[in-house]
N, C-alpha and C positions, 0 to 999 in steps of 0.2 A: 179525485171524485170517480177517475177512470182506473184506479187501483182500488178502488171500493165496487166498483164492478166486477173486474176479472174476477175477483175472490169471489162475487156471486155467484158468480155464472162458472166458474169453472173452481169446485172446491176440491181439487187436486194439485192448484197452486197455492203454496207456501210463500214464495220469495216470488219478488218481481223488480226488477233492475230494467231502469226505462231506455237503456243501450241493449242489453241484451237480450232483455225479454222473461218471460215468463217462468218459475221452474217446480217440479216437485217437490216433494220429502226427500228425495235420492237426487235431488241435482240437475234431473233429466229436465230437458227442455219441455215447456208445453205450450201445442200450436195452440192458439186465442184467436176463438171464433170471435170477429170482428163484429158481425151483424149482432150476437149473444150481447157483446158487449155495449154497443152502439144501442139497443132495446131497453139495456138497462141503466145507463147514462140518463138516457130520455125519463126513464121512468123516476129514477132517485132526481133529478132537474125538477119532476112534477111537485113531488112529494117534500118538495125544500120547503115551500110556503105552511104547510100542514108541519112538522114537524120543528119548524121557528115558532108560531102560536101554541104548541104543545109545550117546549120549554118557557115560554112565557110562564104560562098556565102555572107549570110545576113551580117555577121560583115563586108565583104567586101566594099560591098553596104554602109553599115552603116558608114565605113570609110569614104566616097564620100559626104556624106549627107553636108558635108560644104562646096561644090563646087557649089551645087545647091540652098544653102542659101544665099551664097556670091552674086550669078549671081542675085538673086531675088528681095534683098536687094537693090542692084544695078538699077534694072530694066534695066540689059543687059543681052543678049544671053548666055545659057549655050554653053561653045565651045564643038563644034560636036563631040570633040576626047573621051571627056568625056562621051557625052549622047552614043556613039557606047559604049565606056568601059560598063557602067554601062546596058547596053542592053544586052553585050558581058555576063556581070554577070547572068542577069536573063535568061537568053538564056541557060546557063551550063547545067539543068536537061534535055534539048534538045537534048545534044551530042550526040552520038554512043554511045561511049563508056561509057558514067554513070552509077553507078558511078567509077567504075575502073577506068577508064582511062579518065582524065581530061584536057584536052586544055584552062587552066586559061589564061584568057586574061592578056594584058603588062598594067598595071595602064599609063596614060598617065605622063608626066614629067611636065606640068605646072599647 
């Protein structure tokens, strides 16, 4: 996560060696501002729960893509319960308890 923070806060850094330091595209050493890096690490840590919820939500959406594909191939309408479920998954990030308290929608039976 520290490397990610260095890259985010020092756009001229193209490589990092844990013992030798950070370097630009020409191989010159880059002085890393530790206060910027520490603040970015803290921000990344705080964002981790949101990232994990979004990853799960995206996986659940992907697992239901077959329903959309099936109905598109058959030329039939996607059942409303599946449309509602998929929309509820997309709306997870809008819940007031996000990301700590999520009310996950129930996948339709059919």
